[in-house]
C-alpha positions as CSV (number, residue, x, y, z in Angstrom):
1,M,3.2,11.0,10.2
2,K,5.5,8.3,11.4
3,I,8.6,9.6,13.2
4,I,11.8,7.6,12.8
5,R,13.5,7.4,16.2
6,I,17.3,7.3,16.2
7,I,18.8,5.7,19.3
8,P,22.5,6.6,19.7
9,V,24.7,4.4,21.8
10,F,26.6,6.2,24.6
11,A,29.9,4.9,25.9
12,A,31.1,5.8,29.4
13,A,34.4,7.7,29.3
14,T,37.0,9.0,31.8
15,L,39.6,11.6,31.4
16,L,43.2,11.4,32.6
17,S,44.7,14.2,34.5
18,C,48.3,15.4,33.8
19,G,49.4,13.2,36.7
20,G,47.9,10.1,35.1
21,E,45.1,9.9,37.7
22,P,41.6,9.3,36.2
23,I,39.1,12.0,36.8
24,E,35.4,11.9,36.1
25,E,34.0,14.5,33.7
26,E,30.9,16.2,34.9
27,T,28.4,15.7,32.1
28,Q,24.6,15.8,31.6
29,N,22.7,12.6,32.3
30,P,22.9,10.8,28.9
31,F,19.2,9.9,29.1
32,E,18.2,13.5,29.6
33,E,20.4,14.5,26.7
34,L,18.9,11.8,24.5
35,T,15.4,13.0,25.3
36,E,16.3,16.5,24.3
37,V,17.9,15.3,21.1
38,L,14.8,13.3,20.2
39,E,12.4,16.1,21.0
40,D,14.4,18.5,18.8
41,L,14.5,15.8,16.0
42,N,10.7,15.3,16.2
43,D,10.1,19.1,16.0
44,E,12.3,19.3,12.9
45,L,10.7,16.4,11.1
46,S,7.2,17.6,11.9
47,E,8.0,20.7,9.9
48,I,9.2,18.9,6.8
49,D,6.6,18.9,3.9
50,G,6.0,15.8,1.9
51,V,7.0,13.3,4.6
52,Q,4.3,10.6,4.3
53,E,3.7,7.3,6.0
54,I,3.9,4.1,3.9
55,Y,1.1,1.6,4.7
56,T,1.6,-2.2,4.3
57,I,-0.3,-4.3,1.8
58,T,-0.8,-8.0,2.8
59,S,-3.3,-10.7,1.8
60,G,-6.6,-9.2,2.8
61,S,-5.4,-5.8,4.2
62,A,-4.2,-2.4,3.2
63,G,-2.8,-0.7,6.3
64,D,-5.6,-0.7,8.9
65,F,-8.3,-1.5,6.3
66,N,-9.1,-5.3,6.5
67,L,-11.5,-7.4,4.4
68,G,-14.4,-8.6,6.5
69,E,-14.1,-5.8,9.0
70,A,-16.6,-2.9,9.4
71,I,-16.4,-0.1,6.9
72,P,-14.8,2.7,8.9
73,A,-16.1,6.3,9.3
74,S,-13.8,9.2,8.8
75,S,-10.9,9.6,11.2
76,D,-8.2,12.2,11.9
77,E,-6.0,10.4,9.4
78,F,-8.4,9.7,6.6
79,D,-11.6,11.1,5.0
80,V,-14.1,8.4,4.0
81,K,-16.9,9.5,1.6
82,E,-19.8,7.4,0.5
83,E,-20.7,7.6,-3.2
84,V,-22.7,5.7,-5.8
85,A,-20.5,4.5,-8.7
86,I,-21.4,3.1,-12.1
87,F,-19.6,-0.1,-13.2
88,E,-19.7,-2.1,-16.5
89,S,-20.5,-5.8,-16.7
90,E,-21.4,-8.3,-19.5
91,E,-25.0,-7.5,-18.7
92,G,-24.5,-3.8,-18.9
93,P,-23.9,-0.9,-16.5
94,Y,-24.9,-1.2,-12.8
95,E,-24.7,1.0,-9.7
96,E,-22.9,0.2,-6.5
97,T,-22.1,2.1,-3.3
98,V,-18.4,2.6,-2.7
99,Y,-16.5,4.4,0.0
100,K,-13.6,6.6,-1.2
101,V,-10.8,7.0,1.2
102,S,-8.6,10.1,0.9
103,A,-6.0,12.1,2.8
104,E,-4.7,15.6,2.0
105,N,-7.1,15.8,-1.0
106,E,-5.6,12.7,-2.6
107,E,-7.8,9.6,-3.2
108,L,-5.9,6.6,-1.8
109,L,-8.3,3.7,-2.2
110,Q,-11.9,2.6,-2.5
111,L,-13.8,0.2,-0.3
112,S,-16.8,-1.8,-1.5
113,P,-19.2,-3.5,0.9
114,A,-19.5,-7.3,1.0
115,Y,-22.6,-8.8,-0.6
116,N,-24.7,-11.5,1.1
117,Y,-25.9,-13.8,-1.6
118,E,-28.3,-15.5,0.7
119,T,-30.2,-12.3,1.6
120,G,-29.4,-10.4,-1.5
121,E,-28.2,-7.5,0.5
122,Y,-25.0,-5.6,1.0
123,M,-23.4,-5.7,4.4
124,D,-21.7,-3.1,6.5
125,E,-18.3,-4.7,6.1
126,I,-15.4,-4.5,3.6
127,G,-15.8,-6.9,0.7
128,E,-13.3,-5.4,-1.7
129,I,-10.3,-2.9,-1.6
130,N,-9.0,-1.1,-4.6
131,I,-5.8,0.8,-4.0
132,F,-4.6,3.7,-6.3
133,S,-1.9,5.3,-4.2
134,D,1.8,4.3,-3.9
135,R,1.5,5.1,-0.2
136,F,0.3,1.5,0.1
137,Q,3.0,-1.1,-0.6
138,T,3.9,-4.7,0.0
139,A,6.8,-5.6,2.3
140,E,8.9,-5.7,-0.9
141,G,8.0,-2.2,-1.8
142,I,5.5,-3.0,-4.6
143,G,2.2,-1.1,-5.2
144,A,0.4,1.2,-7.6
145,G,3.0,2.9,-9.7
146,S,5.5,0.1,-9.6
147,S,6.8,-1.2,-12.9
148,L,6.4,-4.8,-14.1
149,T,10.2,-5.1,-13.9
150,D,10.1,-4.1,-10.2
151,F,7.4,-6.7,-9.6
152,M,9.2,-9.5,-11.4
153,E,12.4,-8.8,-9.4
154,A,10.5,-8.8,-6.1
155,Y,8.4,-11.9,-7.0
156,P,10.2,-14.3,-9.3
157,D,7.1,-16.6,-9.2
158,Y,5.0,-14.0,-11.0
159,K,2.2,-14.9,-13.3
160,I,0.6,-12.5,-15.9
161,W,-2.9,-13.0,-17.3
162,Y,-5.7,-11.3,-19.1
163,T,-9.5,-11.7,-18.5
164,Y,-12.1,-10.6,-21.0
165,V,-14.8,-10.7,-18.3
166,S,-13.6,-7.4,-16.9
167,D,-11.1,-6.6,-19.7
168,M,-8.1,-6.3,-17.4
169,F,-4.4,-7.4,-17.4
170,V,-3.2,-8.7,-14.0
171,I,0.1,-9.7,-12.5
172,E,0.2,-11.7,-9.3
173,T,2.3,-13.9,-7.0
174,E,1.5,-17.0,-5.1
175,S,2.8,-15.4,-1.9
176,L,-0.1,-12.8,-1.8
177,A,-3.8,-13.2,-2.3
178,V,-3.8,-9.9,-4.2
179,Q,-4.3,-8.8,-7.8
180,F,-2.0,-6.1,-9.3
181,L,-3.7,-4.5,-12.3
182,I,-1.5,-3.6,-15.3
183,D,-1.8,-0.5,-17.5
184,G,-3.4,-1.9,-20.7
185,E,-1.6,0.8,-22.7
186,G,1.6,-1.1,-22.1
187,Y,0.4,-4.2,-23.8
188,K,2.1,-4.7,-27.2
189,G,1.1,-8.3,-28.1
190,D,-1.7,-9.4,-30.3
191,Y,-5.2,-9.1,-28.7
192,P,-5.5,-12.3,-26.6
193,E,-7.5,-15.1,-28.3
194,I,-10.4,-15.9,-26.0
195,T,-9.8,-19.4,-24.9
196,G,-11.2,-19.1,-21.3
197,D,-11.8,-16.6,-18.5
198,M,-8.0,-16.3,-17.9
199,I,-5.5,-16.2,-20.7
200,E,-1.8,-16.4,-19.6
201,L,0.6,-13.9,-21.0
202,S,4.4,-13.3,-20.8
203,K,6.5,-10.2,-19.9
204,E,7.5,-9.9,-23.6
205,D,3.8,-8.9,-24.3
206,F,4.4,-5.6,-22.5
207,E,6.6,-2.5,-22.8
208,T,9.4,-2.6,-20.3
209,D,8.2,0.6,-18.6
210,T,4.6,-0.6,-18.1
211,K,3.2,0.2,-14.7
212,I,0.8,-1.2,-12.2
213,V,-2.2,1.1,-12.0
214,M,-4.2,-0.5,-9.2
215,V,-4.0,-3.1,-6.4
216,R,-7.1,-5.1,-5.8
217,M,-8.2,-7.6,-3.1
218,Y,-11.6,-9.0,-2.3
219,K,-13.3,-11.3,0.1
220,I,-14.0,-14.7,-1.3
């Protein structure tokens, strides 16, 4: 848990006696007093339930998980569990190993290993990150669970599109090499006419309360 440290500013003060002569007040060393205050504050915050750290999403990273780096083992902060998942493609279903990252019994994200097209083998490094938890957010506070309206206000250069290849709706910004997947239940337009791999859409095609359900990034 991240502890917010509050640093107060102390001002030196003197007191005047009845005769007008300044006298010094005997006080505790302000730095010792500050240490005691912070220790008490840390103790109190550590007992508060539900206080969770927010991890930052950038191009290619989600907190300490970075594309191209080794797939991590479990740590004191996260549990990492290897599983075989089934995915759908145009050629039909296929199996792929994924690593589910969780904390406090909540699945936060999934890691997929990078694929070496020259050797035809998967590598022991992160090739894709799929985020499901709102504990991971961009610097502007956008992540899974954010609304399209929130995204558009944070990134006025937004672009919305649909791809039939994986049957998903996406909103993205040029400032991040990240895809934000939209809840398809919020789509109210006509089914997109297939004119290419990516069909551009507008905000009017979605209900105003439509949410982002997943954040995706992958190694090119």
